C-alpha positions as CSV (number, residue, x, y, z in Angstrom):
1,M,-12.0,-65.6,5.7
2,A,-9.6,-62.5,7.2
3,A,-12.7,-59.3,6.8
4,V,-11.3,-57.1,3.4
5,P,-10.2,-53.3,4.6
6,Q,-11.9,-50.1,4.0
7,N,-10.6,-48.1,2.5
8,P,-10.3,-45.0,4.5
9,F,-11.4,-41.7,2.0
10,A,-14.3,-44.4,1.0
11,V,-15.8,-44.9,5.2
12,A,-15.5,-40.5,5.5
13,L,-17.0,-39.7,2.4
14,A,-20.1,-42.1,3.3
15,R,-20.6,-40.4,6.9
16,I,-20.5,-37.5,5.0
17,A,-22.8,-37.3,2.1
18,Q,-26.6,-37.9,2.2
19,P,-28.9,-39.1,-0.2
20,G,-29.9,-36.0,-3.6
21,R,-26.5,-33.8,-1.9
22,I,-23.6,-32.4,-3.7
23,V,-20.4,-33.1,-2.2
24,P,-16.9,-31.5,-3.1
25,L,-16.9,-28.2,-2.7
26,L,-17.5,-24.9,-5.0
27,L,-13.4,-24.4,-6.3
28,V,-12.5,-27.2,-4.0
29,A,-10.2,-30.1,-4.7
30,I,-10.5,-33.0,-1.7
31,A,-7.9,-35.6,-0.8
32,I,-7.1,-37.9,1.7
33,V,-3.4,-39.9,2.6
34,V,-3.3,-42.5,4.5
35,A,-0.7,-44.1,5.6
36,A,-1.4,-48.2,5.0
37,S,0.0,-49.8,8.9
38,G,-1.5,-52.9,8.6
39,L,-3.6,-52.4,5.2
40,S,-3.7,-54.6,2.9
41,W,-4.4,-52.2,-0.2
42,P,-1.1,-50.1,-1.4
43,G,1.0,-48.8,0.9
44,I,-0.6,-44.7,0.8
45,A,-4.2,-44.0,-1.6
46,V,-4.4,-40.8,-2.2
47,L,-7.9,-39.8,-3.8
48,G,-9.3,-36.2,-4.7
49,L,-13.0,-34.9,-5.5
50,I,-12.0,-32.1,-8.0
51,G,-15.1,-29.1,-8.3
52,T,-16.0,-26.7,-10.7
53,A,-18.8,-23.7,-10.9
54,G,-21.5,-24.2,-12.0
55,L,-21.6,-27.8,-11.3
56,F,-19.9,-27.9,-7.8
57,V,-22.6,-25.5,-5.6
58,Y,-23.9,-25.6,-1.9
59,R,-26.7,-24.1,-1.7
60,D,-25.8,-21.9,1.7
61,A,-22.7,-21.1,3.9
62,G,-24.7,-22.7,5.9
63,E,-24.0,-26.0,4.4
64,R,-20.9,-25.3,3.3
65,R,-19.8,-25.0,7.5
66,R,-21.1,-27.0,8.0
67,D,-18.9,-30.0,6.2
68,A,-15.9,-28.5,7.1
69,R,-16.7,-29.4,10.7
70,E,-17.4,-32.6,9.8
71,L,-14.4,-32.5,7.7
72,A,-12.1,-31.4,11.0
73,R,-14.1,-34.2,13.5
74,L,-13.4,-37.1,10.5
75,H,-9.9,-36.1,10.5
76,K,-9.9,-36.6,14.1
77,E,-11.4,-39.9,14.7
78,L,-10.3,-41.2,11.8
79,Q,-6.2,-40.0,12.7
80,A,-6.2,-39.3,9.1
81,T,-4.1,-37.2,6.8
82,M,-5.5,-34.4,5.3
83,I,-5.2,-32.4,1.6
84,Y,-8.0,-29.4,2.2
85,V,-8.0,-26.6,-1.1
86,T,-10.2,-24.5,-0.5
87,H,-10.7,-21.0,-1.6
88,D,-11.8,-20.0,1.4
89,Q,-10.0,-18.6,4.0
90,V,-12.0,-19.1,7.2
91,E,-12.1,-22.9,6.2
92,A,-8.4,-22.5,6.4
93,M,-8.2,-21.3,9.1
94,T,-11.4,-23.6,11.6
95,L,-9.5,-26.9,9.4
96,G,-6.2,-26.5,9.0
97,E,-3.1,-27.9,10.7
98,K,-1.2,-26.7,7.8
99,I,-1.4,-24.0,5.7
100,V,0.3,-23.6,2.6
101,V,-1.0,-20.3,0.8
102,F,-0.4,-20.2,-2.8
103,N,-0.4,-16.8,-4.8
104,A,-0.8,-17.7,-9.4
105,G,0.3,-21.3,-8.9
106,R,3.1,-20.3,-6.2
107,I,4.3,-20.9,-2.7
108,E,4.1,-17.7,-0.3
109,Q,4.2,-19.3,2.7
110,A,3.1,-22.5,5.2
111,G,2.8,-22.7,8.4
112,A,0.5,-22.8,11.4
113,P,-2.7,-20.7,11.4
114,L,-2.3,-18.5,14.3
115,E,1.8,-18.2,13.1
116,L,0.2,-17.0,9.2
117,Y,-2.6,-13.9,10.6
118,E,0.3,-12.7,13.4
119,R,3.7,-13.2,10.9
120,P,2.3,-13.5,7.3
121,A,4.8,-12.7,4.3
122,N,3.1,-10.4,2.6
123,L,0.9,-8.0,1.5
124,F,-0.9,-10.7,-0.3
125,V,-1.0,-13.8,2.6
126,A,-1.7,-10.5,5.2
127,G,-4.9,-10.0,2.3
128,F,-5.9,-13.5,3.0
129,L,-6.4,-14.9,6.3
130,G,-8.7,-12.6,8.1
131,S,-11.9,-11.0,7.6
132,P,-12.8,-8.1,6.8
133,R,-9.1,-8.8,6.1
134,M,-6.1,-6.6,7.1
135,N,-6.4,-2.6,6.3
136,T,-3.6,-0.7,4.4
137,F,-2.1,2.3,3.8
138,P,0.1,4.0,2.3
139,A,3.3,5.1,3.9
140,T,6.5,7.0,3.8
141,L,9.9,5.7,5.9
142,V,11.3,8.5,8.1
143,G,13.8,7.0,10.0
144,Y,14.6,3.8,12.6
145,A,15.7,3.6,15.6
146,G,16.1,1.5,18.8
147,G,14.0,-1.2,17.1
148,L,10.8,1.4,16.2
149,A,10.0,2.1,12.8
150,T,8.8,6.5,11.9
151,V,6.6,6.4,9.1
152,R,4.4,9.4,7.9
153,T,1.5,8.4,6.8
154,P,-1.7,10.0,5.1
155,G,-3.2,12.9,7.0
156,G,1.3,13.8,7.4
157,G,0.9,11.9,10.6
158,L,3.4,10.0,12.4
159,L,4.0,6.4,13.6
160,Q,6.5,4.1,14.9
161,V,6.1,0.5,14.8
162,V,8.5,-2.5,15.8
163,A,9.3,-3.8,12.9
164,D,12.8,-4.0,11.9
165,A,13.1,-1.3,8.8
166,S,17.3,-1.0,9.0
167,Q,17.6,-2.2,5.8
168,A,15.1,0.5,4.4
169,G,16.0,3.6,3.8
170,A,14.2,7.4,4.7
171,G,12.3,8.4,2.2
172,A,11.1,4.7,1.4
173,P,7.5,3.8,0.1
174,L,6.2,1.5,3.1
175,T,2.8,0.2,3.7
176,L,1.1,0.6,7.1
177,G,-1.2,-3.2,8.1
178,V,-3.1,-3.3,10.7
179,R,-6.4,-5.5,12.1
180,P,-9.6,-4.2,12.3
181,E,-9.8,-5.5,15.9
182,H,-5.8,-3.2,16.3
183,L,-7.6,-0.1,15.2
184,R,-9.0,2.4,17.7
185,L,-11.1,4.8,17.1
186,D,-10.6,7.7,18.8
187,G,-12.6,11.5,18.9
188,G,-10.0,14.0,18.8
189,G,-6.5,15.0,20.2
190,E,-3.3,14.5,17.6
191,G,-1.5,11.7,16.6
192,G,-2.8,8.6,15.1
193,I,-4.1,8.1,11.1
194,P,-7.1,11.3,11.0
195,G,-11.0,9.9,9.2
196,H,-14.2,10.7,9.1
197,F,-16.6,8.3,10.4
198,A,-19.0,6.9,7.8
199,L,-21.0,4.0,8.3
200,A,-21.1,1.1,10.6
201,E,-22.8,-2.7,10.9
202,Y,-23.8,-4.1,14.6
203,L,-23.5,-7.6,14.5
204,G,-24.1,-8.0,17.8
205,D,-21.2,-9.8,19.8
206,V,-19.1,-7.0,17.2
207,T,-20.0,-3.8,15.5
208,L,-18.0,-3.5,12.4
209,A,-16.9,0.9,12.3
210,Y,-16.5,2.8,8.3
211,I,-14.5,4.7,8.6
212,Q,-13.1,7.2,5.4
213,V,-9.2,7.8,5.4
214,E,-7.7,10.3,2.3
215,G,-5.3,8.1,0.2
216,V,-6.6,5.2,0.7
217,D,-8.7,2.8,-1.0
218,G,-11.8,2.0,-0.3
219,M,-12.7,2.2,3.3
220,V,-11.5,0.8,6.9
221,A,-12.4,-1.1,9.6
222,A,-12.2,-1.0,13.1
223,K,-13.5,-4.1,15.2
224,C,-15.8,-2.1,18.5
225,P,-17.1,-3.6,21.4
226,P,-21.0,-3.4,20.5
227,D,-20.6,-1.2,23.7
228,V,-18.8,1.7,23.1
229,P,-20.8,4.3,21.4
230,L,-20.2,5.6,17.8
231,P,-19.7,8.7,16.5
232,P,-23.0,10.4,13.4
233,P,-21.4,9.3,9.8
234,G,-19.5,12.9,8.9
235,A,-18.1,13.7,12.9
236,A,-13.9,13.9,12.6
237,V,-12.3,10.7,14.1
238,R,-8.0,9.4,14.4
239,L,-7.3,5.9,14.1
240,R,-4.6,4.1,17.0
241,F,-2.9,1.2,16.9
242,D,-0.1,-0.7,19.9
243,P,3.2,-0.6,17.7
244,A,3.5,-4.0,18.0
245,R,0.5,-4.7,16.6
246,A,1.2,-3.4,13.3
247,W,3.0,-4.6,10.1
248,L,4.8,-3.2,7.7
249,F,6.4,-4.3,3.3
250,D,8.0,-2.5,1.9
251,A,7.2,-1.0,-2.2
252,Q,7.1,-5.6,-2.9
253,G,5.1,-6.7,-0.7
254,A,7.4,-8.5,1.5
255,A,6.9,-8.0,5.3
256,L,9.7,-6.8,6.9
257,P,10.6,-9.3,9.9
258,A,9.3,-8.1,13.4
259,L,10.7,-7.9,16.2
260,Q,9.3,-8.5,19.4
261,D,6.5,-12.0,17.7
262,A,6.1,-13.4,21.2
263,V,3.8,-10.0,22.0
264,R,2.0,-10.0,19.2
265,L,1.2,-13.8,20.1
266,T,0.9,-13.3,23.2
267,G,-0.3,-9.7,23.9
């Protein structure tokens, strides 16, 4: 008698489940879709596990990360297609080969993790991916020439960003976005975005510096090397960045076309 093929999802679930432990993720639906080459059960097997707050909870974040790593390993081992639904952007970035970002039931953007991180289609995607999230500053377009958009930012300074602003007129309200790892702190001089140093979080491999900037809700975050000395709280600082490492978004939140994607991905 021929052996009955096992459902790959059941095999995967048994591998990650432990006695007395709740496996479904908080507010997560997991579905594994397996192409049935040579299998006797229906051509595609789809199974979803849906958890709701209060029913499925984890004891700590370490369990989530451990299970995410196990799911990634099983994904490669079983050669199965996995659809993983999560509110956790770290899980999305580390597990996904392709990410689909939803907002109120609408697809905002789909693509590879690095593609979405480096080329967000709008402010929602830009803010969802990355920790700390992308810093945003109110800005006004002053002019556009030679592939560089000149904007006025909080404090009245003029800054340039590599972006196609040819369809926006002078005076158009924009949002400037810069990720924490692309911001540099400078203690003096002209240019940049002025602010005041507030506090620091020393994480060992990196230091998160927080700066208060006039006209910006909350504090601006900058990632600094751990051995770089930081100013005392209240000290005046300037925030600087590479023009090719910033983004501009229009009044509706859509990203202005980038002209140097290759620079962002490899620079």
